[in-house]
N, C-alpha and C positions, 0 to 999 in steps of 0.2 A: 559238511558246511564250513567247518574250520579250514579245511584244505582249500576249498573253493574260495573262501575269503582271502587267504594268503595268496593264491594264484592271481586273484582279481586285482589285488593291490599292485602286483608286479606286472601284470599283463591286462590292463583294463580293456584292451581291444578284443580279448578272447571271448568268443561266444560259447554256447553250450557244446558245439562240436569240438572246438579246440580244447576246451576244458576237459571234455571226456578223454581226449587223447593224452593230455598232460597228466591227468590222474592215472591213466593206464600206464604211463611211464613210471609212476610211483607205485605200481602194483595194485591199484584200486580199479577194479572193473565195475564201472557204473554206466547205466544206460543214459543216452542223451535226454530222453524225456524226464527221467528222474532229476538230472542235473538242472534242466529247465525249471522243474517244479521247485527245487531248492533255491535257485536264483530268485524266483519270484517271491518266495517266502522271505529271503534275505533283502529283498528290494534292490537288487543289482541287475545290471544288464550291460552287455558289451558296449564300450565307448561311452554311452550315456549311462552313468552309473546307477541312478536311482529312478527308474521309470515310475515306480509307485510312490516313493516319497516325494517326487518332484512333480506330481500331477496336481494341478490346482483344482479346488472344488468348483463346481459350476457357479458362475456368477461372481467369483472372487477376482479382484483386479490383479493384473500382472504389471509390474513396474519395469521400466527399461534398465538395461545394464549401464551403469555410470562409470565403470572403471577402465574401459578400453582407452588406452593411450594416456591414462592418468599417472603422473609420477607420484607415488606414495612415499613421502619423505619424512614423516614424523609419526610418533605415537598418537593414537586417538583420531587420526585422520579418517581411517577406515576400519570398521570392525566387520567380521564375517561370522556366520553361524552355519553349522551343518549338523547332520545326524549320521551315525554309522552303526553297524552291526557289531556286537561284542559276543563272541562265543563263550559258553560256560561248560562245565562238565556235563550238565544235562540242560538242554534248552539254550536260550540266548536272551540278551537284553539289548536296548538301544541306548547309545550315548549321544547326547547333544552338547555342543560347546560353543561358547562365544570367544573368538580369537581376535586379538589386535593384529591387523594385517602387517604392519611395519615391523613389530618386535616379535611376532609369533607367540606372544604371551597369552595363555589361556586365562581369560578374565572370569569365567563362570562356566559351570557344567552341571548336568543332571543325567541320571540313569532312569530308564523306564522300561517296563515290560510290554508296553503298548506304544503305538505310534500316534498318540493323541497330541493335541496342541499344548496341553497344560504344562508338561515338563519343559517345553521350549520357552514358554512364557515365564516360568519360574527362573530359568537360567538368565533370560533377558532382564528380568526385574533385579536379580542379584547384580548383574553387570552395571545396570543403570543406577543402582543404589549408591555407587561411589560418586565422588565429586566430578569425575571426568565423564564425557560422553563423546561419541564419534560425530564427525560431519556426515559420513555416509555409512550405511549398514547394508552389507551384501549377503544374500542368501540364494538358494535355488528357488524354483517355482513350486515347491512342495506346499500342500494344502495347509500344513502347520504354519508356514511363513506368509501365505497369502491371506490368511484369515484376518478379519477385521479386528479381532481381539489382539492379534500380534502387531499388525501394521499400525493399529491405532495408538499403541504405546510409543512407537517410533515417531509418529506424527505429533503426538502430544509434546514430545521433547525436541521438536524442530529438527529431526534427523532425516536426511535424504535417504530414500529407499532405493536400493539397487538389487536387481535379480538377474541371475545367470540366464543367458539365452538357451532355449531348448536345444538339447544335443550338445551343449558346450560345458561338460563337467570340468574342463580345465580352467574355466573362469574362476573357480574357487580352489585353485591348485595349492595355495598355501595351507588351507585347512586340510587338504588331502595329505600333505606332508606331516602335519601334526598327527593325523590318524595313523600313518605308517609308523611314526616313532612310538606312539602309545602301544600299538599292537606288537611290533617286533621286540620292543625293549621291556614290555611288561605283560600284556594280555596273553600272548602266545606261549609264555613261559609258565603259565598257571592254568589250572582247570578249576575255575571257581565253582564251589558247591552251592553258593547262595548269592542272592542279589546283594546282601549285606557284605559278603566277602569281596565281591567284585567292586562295590562302592568304596570300601576301605582301601583295597589295593590300588585302584585307579587314582583315588585321592592322594595317596602317598606318592605315587609316581608323578602326578601333575605338580605336586610341591617341588619334587626334584627337577622336573622338566623346566619349571619357571625359574627356580632359584639357584640350581646347581649345574645343570647340564649345559655345557658350552655348545654354541651353534656356529658352524662354519660360515653360514650366511650372515652372521652377526659379528664376524671377525673374532671368534672364540669367546664372545661375551654371552652371558645368559639373557633370556628374555627380560627378567627383572632388572638387570643392570641397564639395559637399553631403554626399557620402558620408564624407569624412574629417574635415570640420570640424564636423559635427553642428550644422547650422543650426537655428534655432528651430522648434518644432512648428507654428507658424502656417503653415508651408509644406506642410501635410499634403496628401497626394494626394487 
């Protein structure tokens, strides 16, 4: 599952057949059916990355995508939230994070052993507990994000709700880049023995990611520097 996760980050278009062949090149002989089963467990699929996490519950409202053609030019204009799979020495957990679209700053995050709504709402509540709030909040169409408990908090704060179109995982590409940084620079270097160990390690990395790690897309500035110093709008996303 860890190898599949890494390959999927690099080749999101690869289905079970291609993943089988790529794993074979690495000396891992795995059947296509087993790969398909593991992908389902990890909630990933070729091109459209999270068929299970992005499936709305019956009766829940889907909101339109508001970011197409929009120039994102300042902090707190758009926040985005997503969920990803985190491998451990035995088993796995899920990581949810709220990210400021313009600065890439991780505003809040939570780990969970299940794909329920509560840990997403906890991260959202933490992000909203600060003085700032976004004009637009973007997610995929997962049941966690289409639930009334989640969207209700956004509406209470006067925040416009945006959701990726079905089959368009690239609509949330900035969060995908955050996941790639976390996994290659921290998660894949460790085999966490417990949820506590994973939480501590990821927490330390995210402090580094926000405050120390320079980003080429931010002209070698850190997310904290751009988020708090309000650099010129010429750095628009």
